[in-house]
N, C-alpha and C positions, 0 to 999 in steps of 0.2 A: 809265829814268830815262834822258834826254840831261844828259851831261856840264854842269853851272853852274859858273863860278867865283865867288872867292869876293868878287870886287867885284858880281857878280852879285847874291848874297845878301844882300848888304849894303843895297844898293837895295831888292830885294824884300820885306824886313823892316823894312826903316827901323832897322836897328842899326849898334850902336859896335863896331868888332874892340874888344877888351880884350887884355891879356899882347904878349908883343914879336914877335909872329908877324904875318909883313909883307906875305908872297907877295900880293899879289890873284887873282894867276894861280893859284893852286893851286885844286883841284877838287874837287868831289864828284860819284857816281853813284846814287846811292839816300838818300832820307830814312829815317830810322830813329824809332820812339816807344818802343819796346821793348827796352832792352838786351841782352834774350837774345838778339837775330835780326840781330846788328849785324853789317853783313859789312865789307870794305875800304875804304878810301875814301869813305865814309859819312856822313852827316849824320844826329847824334843830336839830337833835340830832346827833353825832358824835360818831360813836363808835371805839371801839378798839380792832384790831384783830391780829395775831400774825404778818402780815405782812404789817399793814395801820394801821395810827391811826388819826380818823376821824376829831381830832381837830387841824390838821393842815389846815383845810378848812371853820373854823368859822368863818374867816373874811370875806371869800370872801364869801359864804352862804348869811350873811349877807347884804353885799352889795348886794347880789343876788337880795333881798325883802325880805328874811326871816325877820319874826317879832322878834324872840330871839331864842334860844338857852340852849341846857342843855350843861353843861359842867362839867367836874372831877376835874377840876383844877380851881386855881386861876388866872385871868390875870390882865397881867400889864398893861393894857387898858384897854376901855370900849365904843364902838361908841356910837354916842349919839343917844337917841332913838327905842334904843335896847334893850331888856332884856336877862338877864344872868339867866342860875338856879345853882346852885353848888349840884350835888348830888352825892352820894357818889359811883355808877358806871349807867352808858347810857344806857348798854346796861338791865340791871335790871331794869330800869326805863321807857325805853321803856316796856317791860314785865308790871311792875305794871300800867301805862297808858292804857296800852289797856284791862288791868283786869277792869281798876276802870272803864273806858269809858263802857266796853261793858254790864256795870251793870246801865246804863242808859235805856238801852232799855230790853223790855221785848219780845227778838227777838230769839226764839230758833234756837240753832246751829247742825246743821249737822255736825260732823269730820265723814272725811276717811282718811284709813291708808290700810296699806296692804302692800307688797311687789312688786308685780305688778299690773298697773291696774288703781291706784290711779287717777289720775288725767282724767282718760277717765271717769269713776265712778265717781268722783265728779261734772262732765261738763255733762253727764247722767243724774243724782239726779237734777240738778241745772236745765235741759230741761226742765224736767216733772215737776218739783214743778211748775216753770216760768206759766205754764199753768194758775196758780189761782193766784200764788202769785207775788209777787213785790220778789224777791230773789239776796242778794249777793252773789255772787261766789270769790272763789279768782282766782287772775289772774293767767291763766297760770298754773305753778305748785309753785307759792313762798309759801313754807310749812312746811317753818323753822322758827328758833326762830325770823327773823326778818321777814319774810314774813306773817307769822300767825298776831302776832299785828299789824303789817300795815294792812292787810286785813279788820281785825277786826277794826282797826281806820277810816274805809270807811261807817261805817254803818251811817246810819239816819233814821230820822224819821217814812219818807216810806215804809220801809224794813220788811217785813214779816216774813223772813226766812234766814239764813247766810246759806251755805253752803261753809265746809273750807276743806283742805287737808294738811293732818297733813304726814309728812316725816320727818324719822330720819337712822341715821347711826351711831349711839353709844348708848349703855346700858344708862338710865336712860334720857336720849332725851325726852322720850315720856311723862315723869309724868310732864318735867318743859312744854310740849305744853301742856297736857290735863288740866294742871293748869290754862292754857291761855282760852282755848276754853272751859273749861268747860261746854260738849256738850251735848245734849239734846236725840239726837239719834247718835249713834257711827255704823260704816260699816266697816268690814276688809273684802276686796278681796281676800286676800290667803296672805299665809309663804312660801316662796321660799327663793331663795340663791343670794337675794338682798344682800350687804353688811355684807354680810356672815363669809367675813374677820374680823368684828368688834365683831360679835356676836360667832361665832366660829360653832354654829350648828341650824337647824332650828328649835328646842326648845327653845335653848336661844334666840331667833328671835322672838317666840310665847310670851315670858315672855315679853319682852322689849315692844310688841304692844300691848298688854295687860292692860301696864300702863294704856292706853288709858283711862281705867275705875276708875284708881285712884282719878278723879277727873270728872268724869260724872254724872250728875245729879240724885237725886234717883229717879229710876224708869226707868232711861235713856233704851229706845230701843238700842238691839243692831241686827244688820243684818250681818249674815256671810253667809261664801261661805260655804257650806255642802257640796262640796264635795273634801274640806282640812280636810283631817282626821286630821289634829293639831288643827285646828277650831273645830271639832267638842268635841274635848276635854275640849271646853268652855260652854256646857251644863250646865244647872243649876248654873252658876258659875259666870255669868254675874249679874250687879246690878238692870236688871227689866226682861222683857220678852225678852227672843231671839228668832227670825225666823231664817230659815236656807233656802238657795235660790241655784240650782243646776238642775243639768238634774234628777236625781231619785226621783221618784213618791212619795218616803214617806217624802220629803222636803215640806215645807211651802209655799214657790213659786219655781215654776219649770218647765220647758219645756219638748216636748217630742222631734219630729222629726224636726230638720232645712230644709228650703227650701234658696238655692240661686239661683243668678241670675249671680253671677259671674264676676258682673261689678260694683254694687253699693250697694249692699244691701243682707241682708236675713230678714226672715219671720218665724215666729213662733207661734201658739197658747203658751200663758203663762197661767198656772194654778197659781190660786190664792184660800186663803180660804174661800172666796167670790164668786168664779167662773173662767173664763177663757175668753180671750179677743186676737185675732189675734193681732199681732205687727209685723210691718215693719218697721228694724232697715237700718237706713243709712251707713250701714259700715259693711266689710267682717271679716270671720270668727268666728268658732263657740266662740272663748272663752269672744266675746261679749252679749254673753246673759247671764254672769256676772253683770257687770255694769244694764241690763234692768232687770235684774230681781228684782237686789238692788233697782233700781229707783222706781221698779214698790212697793215694797215691802213698802219703804219710802213716795210716793205717796198716797198708802193706808189707812198709818196710820194718816196723816191728811185728810183721808176725798175726798179724791178725788176720781174721778167716774173713770173706765176701758176707757172711754170714751176719758178723759183729758188725762189722763196716757198715752195710743196710743198715740194721738197727738203730747204730749210733747217729746216722742221717737222720730216721724217722723221728728222731728225741733231739734232732736241732731247734733251739728257739734263738730267734733274734735278739739282741741289744735293744733295749728300749727305744723308740724314736727310730727304726731303721727298715723302713718297710712292714712297723707292724698292723696287723690288718684289726681294723675295731669294726665289729659289725653292730648296727644300731637299729631299730625298728622303723618300719616305712619300708625296709630294702634301704636305707641308707647306710654304706659303708666308709669308711675314713681310711685311705692309706694314708698312715704316718710315717712318712719319711722324712720326717725333720729337724733332724739331728744336724747331718752338715750335707753339702751339695758341691758339684764339681761340674765341670761338661758331660765325663761320661755317665755319670751316675744319673744326674736329668734324663739322659734320654735312657738310660735304662728303667728308671720311674716311668715315664711317659709309656712306654712299650707295655708294662706293665697297664698301667690305667688304662690303656688304648683295647686292652686284651679283654679288660674284667668285663663281667657280667655288668649289666646296670643300666638304664633307659636312658640317663641323663650324668654325661661325665663333666666335671670339673677340675682344671688343674689351676692350684693356689701356689705361685710359685715368685721365688723371691732373687735379691742377689745371691751372686756367687764372687766370694773373694779372692784375694791375691793371683789374680788370673793378669795383672799389669797389661802394659800396652795391647796387648789380644782382649781384654777384657768384653768390650765394645762387642767384636765379631763372635766371639764364643758364645756370649748371650743370644745375639740375634738366630746366631745356629739352633738355638732351645727351640727360637720361635719356628724357625723354619720343620722341624721336627714335629711339633705341635701342627702344623701343616700336612704334615703327611699322614697325622691320626686321624682318629675318629674322635678325638676328644671335642664336647660340645664347648667348653668354655674355657677363657684364661682370665683366670685372677693376677696380673703380675705387683706385686710390692716392692719398692724400692729403686732408687734412683738407677741403678746399673740394671734394673729389670725391664726398667723401659724399653731396653735393645729387644729383650724378648714380645714385648707388647707390640714395637714396631712391625717387625720380622712376622708376629701369627698374624696380625691385621695384612699384612701382605699375601701373607701366603692363605689366605683365604680361613682363617679361624672363625665358624660362627658368630661369636660371641667374646670381646677381648674388653676388658676393663682394666686399669694403673691408677695403683693408689701410691701416695707417697709415702702413707703410714699406715701402719697394721691396724690401727685402731678405725680409720676412713674404708678399708677392707673390708671388714667384720662384718660392717654394718649392710654391704652390698653383699657377701655372703649370704646373711641370714635370709633375703629377699632370694635370693637365685636359690636358696637348698627348697628341695620338694619329694615325696617320695620316690625311689628308685633312684637317686644319686648316688655316685661313685666320688669320691671329691680327695686328691691328690694334695698334700701338704709336704712340701719343698724347699728349702734354702738354705745357706749356707749357716754355721752354726751361728753367729753374732748377729742374725736377724730375728734368733729366738721365736722360730716360729710352734713354740709349741703352745706361746701364748693361742696360736690360732687353732691347734688342735684341741686345749683345754676348753676352748670355746664353741667350739663344735661339738666336743661332747656334752657340755651344758646345755647345749641348745636342741641337741634329740636325749634320744629315751634308750638305755641298753636292749641288744634285742632279745 
C-alpha cells in the first residue's frame, strides 16, 4: 500500500476526527483488521461480527504500533499521538476506503468467480500475466467482503494488473463485491452445488454469480466456461464481449486430446481465435484445462503472445492444500487437496487419484458443508463415483461422509471405513499405509483435514 494521509483517510471514509490529534498530514502505510498482525504506521479497522467486536482491541492495536484507528463509538480516552476516526460503520468504511483507493490507480482488474476452481483459476491467470506484467493477486482465497478490499488496498504504482477472486455464500453478496472490484475482465469458472443451501438451486446460483456484471466496466470482457449449460445462457447478456472456453470445437478457446504422465503434468494443444499452442500444465486432472483456457483468453486480451502464455502456464503453482502432490519415500504419494470440497471438486479429485500411478490408492474424504437438503444425495454421489474408479480404499470421516461410505459399499469399492473423528481415522490410515500407496485427502474447510495431511507427512519420509 502507498502512503495515505489522515486528510485522505477522512475524505475516503467520510469520517470525523476525534480527540486532540490534529496533524492531517500524518500517514499510514497499511490497513489491518486483525490486531495480532499490526505493523508500525498501520491503520486498524475494528470490525464487528456476530461473535466478535474488534473495538475491544483498539488500545492493544495502537500500543502495538498502529498510527490510528477507525471506530463506530465515542471513546472515554485517547492515547497521545494516535488518531481516531469516527465512522457510522467500520465494515462499510473498509469498503469505501478500498473503492476510493482503487480509483487512484489506472490498473485493470480481472475478477474471478464460480462455484469450483476460483482460486486455481486466479492463480493460473496471475501466473500467465506475470510473464509480461507486474501483477497483484488475491492471497490464497481471501475473496470475501473483507479479503477483497484488503487485497485492493495492497495496490501500488508499480502494479500493472490486479487479479482478484470473488467468493459468495448468499444472495446479494456478489453485487457488493462487484461494487468494490469494478472489474475490467470477468471470469466465471462454472455453476455448481457450492453453497446451494443458501441459493436453493443452480439457477439461483447463476443469478447470484451474474451480479458480478452489475458494476463491471462498460465493455468488460467476460470469459466463461462454455461446457457449462447455465453459463451458456449468458451469451448476449454481458456488458461487453463474451468468450467461451472448454472442450467443444465450436468454442472460442478449446482443447482437443489430453496427454498425462499421471505424475506431475498434463499436456494439450490449446486452440484460440489466433492459432494454437502446445501447453504443458504442471498439474493433474482434466478439470485443469479450464483455468488454462481462461488464462489463455485473458492473456490474449492483454496482448500476450502464445509463447508468453505457455511459459506462464508452465510456471503455475497451486495454492497450499489445493491438489499439492507430495512425494514421499517408498513410492508413497500424498495428494493434498484438503483446503475445501464440494461435489464437483470431489469428483475431479477422485479422477486424479484414479489415474495416478500407484499400487494402492486410498481416498480419505470428509464432510462437504452448505449443501442443505441435498447433502445426503450429493455425498452419496461421491461414493458412487468411487465405485466407477479404480480406488482401492475409502476412509470416510464425519456425519455427512457416512453417505459416501454407504454408497461406496453399495458400489463395491473394495475396502471401506467410516469414522466419526479424524483421530480414529488416522489410526486406521496408519495401518493401511504401505509402499506404493497414493492417498488423497479432501473435505470441506471446516473439517480441517490438514491435520490428516500433517499426520501423513509425520509418519512418512520425504523422497
